[in-house]
N, C-alpha and C positions, 0 to 999 in steps of 0.2 A: 644254605647259610649266604647271605648277603657277604656283597666285599666291604660294608662295614662293620658286620660282626665279625669278619677274620682279622681286621685291623684294631679292632677291641681286644681282641683274644691277644694277639701281637703287644700291642702296651701292655697287658697284665703279665704277659711272659717276661717282659723286656723288665719291668717291675720287678719281677721275683728272681731275676738273674743280679739285678743291683741289692736288691735284700738279700741274696746269698753271698756276695761279696762283702756287705756290710756285717753278716754273720761271721762270714770265714775270719776277717778282721779281730773282729773280739774273740773270738770263741777258741778257734783252730789254731790261727797266726800265734795267738799267747806262746804255746811250747812247741816252736818249730822241731820239724826232724831235718836235720841236715847232712845233707847228702854229697857225696865227692863220686863221680864215674860209678853209680851204682852202688855204693858203700855206707853206709850210714857212719856219718864223723860223731866223734867224741871227743869231749876238753883236753887239748893239749895235741891234736893231731894237726897237721898240714895236707893242703890239696893241691897239687901243682895243673895246670894245664896238659893237654896231651903233647904239646912241643916242648913243655919243660921250662917255660920261659915266666910264666908268673906264678906265684906261690900266695897260698891265703890260709889263714890259720882256719880254726873253728872259732875263736872267736871273734873273728873279724864277717866272717858269715853268717854268725848267729845276730851279731852288731846289723850287717845288712837287710835283714829280714824282720826285724824289729822295725828299724827305720821304715821300709816297705808299710808294714800294716796300717798307720795311718794315712797314707796314700791312695791305700787299697778299698780302706771304710770311708774316704771322704768322694771317693770317686764310686763308690757303688750308693753312698747315699744318694750324689748328682742323678745318679744312672736311674734312680728308683723316683725321686723327683721329677724329671723330666717326663719317665714313660708315666707318671700318674697326673701328670697334667695333660700331656695327648691323651692319656685314656677318659679326662675327665670333658676334654673341649671333645672330643667324637662323641660324646653320648648327649651332648646338648643339640636341643631337635632344631633340623634344618627351619628357616624362617622361608614361606613363599615369598617370591619377590614382585 
């Protein structure tokens, strides 16, 4: 396969990764599982960092996860669009000089 062919596949793989981020934001990010040091958290629980200097509630962690969803979705859509532009531009035939 030529170098051009590998680039085309790499562009499609990048588009697939961006699409996966969008799908995660829409489907899996809707009901996140909140973890605190390898333990699943439930409503009303708190999590402290290893040094014991910072405490976060379950509700704060859920809120942070919900705010991340649109950011991940938009970045994923941007990556997908960028990769598809690269793919399309790579498909254009090269004009002889």
